[in-house]
RODO-2510 file (C-alpha; in nm, 4 decimals, decimal comma):
residues 168
     n   res          X          Y          Z
     1     m    12,3128     9,2624     7,7102
     2     a    12,1218     9,0726     7,9578
     3     k    11,7561     8,9893     7,9114
     4     l    11,5369     9,1343     8,1772
     5     q    11,1969     9,0350     8,3461
     6     t    10,9843     9,3116     8,4914
     7     v    10,7174     9,2885     8,7591
     8     e    10,5203     9,5751     8,8509
     9     f    10,2396     9,5953     9,1211
    10     s    10,0921     9,8562     9,3664
    11     t    10,0940     9,8689     9,7309
    12     c     9,9335    10,1092    10,0086
    13     l    10,2652    10,1906    10,1395
    14     k    10,4645    10,5034    10,0291
    15     p    10,7824    10,4630     9,8328
    16     t    11,0135    10,5663    10,0939
    17     e    10,9094    10,2796    10,3147
    18     m    10,9230    10,0221    10,0320
    19     i    11,2974    10,1232     9,9494
    20     r    11,4003    10,1566    10,3175
    21     e    11,2912     9,7842    10,3739
    22     l    11,4760     9,6557    10,0584
    23     r    11,7820     9,8519    10,1457
    24     q    11,7649     9,6996    10,4997
    25     i    11,7724     9,3476    10,3411
    26     v    12,0603     9,4384    10,1196
    27     v    12,2594     9,5886    10,3943
    28     n    12,1949     9,2937    10,6321
    29     h    12,3186     9,0395    10,3807
    30     g    12,6329     9,2490    10,2882
    31     w    12,5446     9,3317     9,9248
    32     k    12,6338     9,6580     9,7673
    33     y    12,3738     9,8805     9,6021
    34     e    12,3358    10,1987     9,4222
    35     r    12,0545    10,4575     9,4778
    36     i    11,8338    10,5417     9,1652
    37     d    11,6554    10,8779     9,1224
    38     a    11,4563    10,8703     8,8117
    39     v    11,1350    11,0348     8,6526
    40     r    10,8525    10,8010     8,5091
    41     t    10,5682    10,9166     8,2967
    42     v    10,2246    10,8489     8,4368
    43     d     9,8693    10,9411     8,2952
    44     r     9,6217    11,1361     8,5018
    45     f     9,2688    11,1739     8,3921
    46     a     9,0911    11,5157     8,4062
    47     i     8,7231    11,4320     8,3478
    48     i     8,7625    11,2311     8,0313
    49     l     9,0904    11,3702     7,8950
    50     p     9,4139    11,1870     7,9826
    51     i     9,6960    11,4172     8,0800
    52     t    10,0562    11,2810     8,0868
    53     q    10,2483    11,3911     8,3836
    54     l    10,6050    11,2900     8,5246
    55     a    10,6334    11,1255     8,8618
    56     k    10,9519    11,1114     9,0544
    57     s    11,0609    10,7618     9,1320
    58     l    11,3126    10,6307     9,3857
    59     g    11,4895    10,3118     9,3643
    60     i    11,7626    10,0702     9,4505
    61     k    11,9887     9,8635     9,2059
    62     i    12,1804     9,5699     9,3792
    63     t    12,5396     9,5733     9,2338
    64     n    12,6719     9,2361     9,3781
    65     g    12,5477     8,9319     9,5290
    66     p    12,3043     8,6596     9,4126
    67     y    12,0552     8,9309     9,3140
    68     k    12,3244     9,1335     9,1038
    69     g    12,1363     9,3507     8,8546
    70     l    11,8006     9,3512     9,0419
    71     e    11,6455     9,7189     9,0385
    72     m    11,3406     9,8078     9,2312
    73     l    11,1817    10,1563     9,1491
    74     s    10,8750    10,3012     9,3359
    75     w    10,6660    10,6013     9,2685
    76     s    10,3512    10,7667     9,3648
    77     h    10,0966    10,9457     9,1425
    78     t     9,7560    11,0944     9,1640
    79     p     9,5236    10,9371     8,8985
    80     g     9,2333    11,1696     8,9614
    81     s     9,1726    11,4818     9,1576
    82     s     9,2998    11,3530     9,4994
    83     g     9,4688    11,0537     9,6657
    84     s     9,7880    10,8867     9,5677
    85     l     9,8505    10,5351     9,4272
    86     h    10,1929    10,3875     9,5061
    87     f    10,3520    10,1480     9,2727
    88     t    10,6818     9,9428     9,2610
    89     s    10,8525     9,7821     8,9514
    90     w    11,1246     9,5161     8,9944
    91     c    11,3432     9,4440     8,7031
    92     f    11,5852     9,1442     8,7220
    93     p    11,8023     8,9529     8,4809
    94     i    11,6772     8,6228     8,3688
    95     k    11,9672     8,4373     8,5485
    96     i    11,7793     8,5173     8,8745
    97     n    11,5326     8,2545     8,8617
    98     q    11,1690     8,3189     8,9576
    99     e    11,1818     8,1273     9,2683
   100     d    11,4678     8,3171     9,4134
   101     f    11,2756     8,6383     9,3200
   102     e    10,9651     8,5384     9,4835
   103     k    11,1698     8,4602     9,8106
   104     l    11,2920     8,8200     9,7933
   105     i    10,9649     8,9622     9,7530
   106     k    10,8066     8,7529    10,0518
   107     m    11,0873     8,8558    10,2672
   108     w    11,0553     9,2339    10,1640
   109     s    10,6861     9,2039    10,2138
   110     t    10,6964     9,0611    10,5494
   111     k    10,9195     9,3392    10,6582
   112     l    10,6711     9,6144    10,5678
   113     s    10,4909     9,7823    10,8462
   114     r    10,1485     9,6782    10,7206
   115     r     9,9899     9,4347    10,4743
   116     p    10,0788     9,5760    10,1397
   117     w     9,7577     9,4812     9,9608
   118     k     9,5184     9,6199    10,2254
   119     w     9,4384     9,9873    10,2079
   120     t     9,2324    10,1499    10,4750
   121     f     8,8757    10,2616    10,4337
   122     g     8,9961    10,6211    10,4206
   123     e     9,2523    10,5689    10,1508
   124     r     9,0118    10,3727     9,9273
   125     s     8,7419    10,6515     9,9672
   126     i     8,9775    10,9210     9,8654
   127     i     9,1167    10,7317     9,5579
   128     g     8,7831    10,5736     9,4662
   129     y     8,6537    10,2756     9,6392
   130     f     8,6275    10,0526     9,3493
   131     h     8,9448    10,1439     9,1766
   132     p     9,0726     9,8285     8,9993
   133     v     9,4285     9,8728     9,1440
   134     f     9,3092     9,7440     9,4720
   135     g     9,1972     9,4167     9,3353
   136     k     9,4926     9,3786     9,1285
   137     s     9,7324     9,4173     9,4130
   138     k     9,5545     9,1625     9,6254
   139     k     9,5589     8,9153     9,3411
   140     f     9,9311     8,9673     9,2958
   141     f    10,0165     8,9140     9,6638
   142     k     9,7782     8,5975     9,6589
   143     s     9,9775     8,4546     9,3666
   144     m    10,2770     8,4968     9,5677
   145     g    10,1563     8,2736     9,8377
   146     f    10,0204     8,5181    10,0909
   147     d     9,6814     8,4684    10,2677
   148     v     9,5277     8,7923    10,1817
   149     k     9,2082     8,7210    10,3881
   150     s     9,4359     8,6898    10,7255
   151     k     9,4303     8,9747    10,9424
   152     v     9,7520     8,8715    11,1160
   153     w    10,0445     9,1034    11,0382
   154     p    10,3490     9,0835    11,0479
   155     i    10,3695     8,7108    10,9496
   156     d    10,6721     8,4960    11,0195
   157     c    10,9028     8,4793    10,7483
   158     d    11,0655     8,1325    10,7137
   159     v    11,2362     8,2154    10,3744
   160     e    11,5996     8,1728    10,3213
   161     l    11,7463     8,3887    10,0577
   162     n    12,0181     8,2436     9,8138
   163     t    12,3492     8,3676     9,9511
   164     d    12,5664     8,1761     9,6994
   165     f    12,7199     8,3848     9,4408
   166     e    13,0476     8,4261     9,2409
   167     e    13,2291     8,7640     9,2276
   168     e    13,3067     8,8875     8,8760
***
């Protein structure tokens, strides 16, 4: 069994949009994919008591190409009484090097309709303006090389994905 790496982060975009953009990249490069429908356990807090709930997650698994074995799952859940947080989790075999993975994330991010780390004032107010998820998301995208202070979107993506692969 191949060893996997997992990267999980939150975005302000709904899971359907995140999946749609990755699917477009996969289709445009001629790779094959499988759709994943799963359920994930999440915690919701009711006053001071954590309640475990299930959240439906949508995903894509790339079945051929240089990113074979990469899975992306996304889901939403309501941590408090209102407002949803959207998360995405990327699992990929260690044979896909970190640099190639970061290129894919950059290309995927630039195809999204708005900056994935930038929630609107209304979204933040409903969820809780100082929720730690907002800062963690911004920190993640900054570590990926995005200028999180820029107001320009979409940015030009000059990233070329690895297209060399051997068919098994």
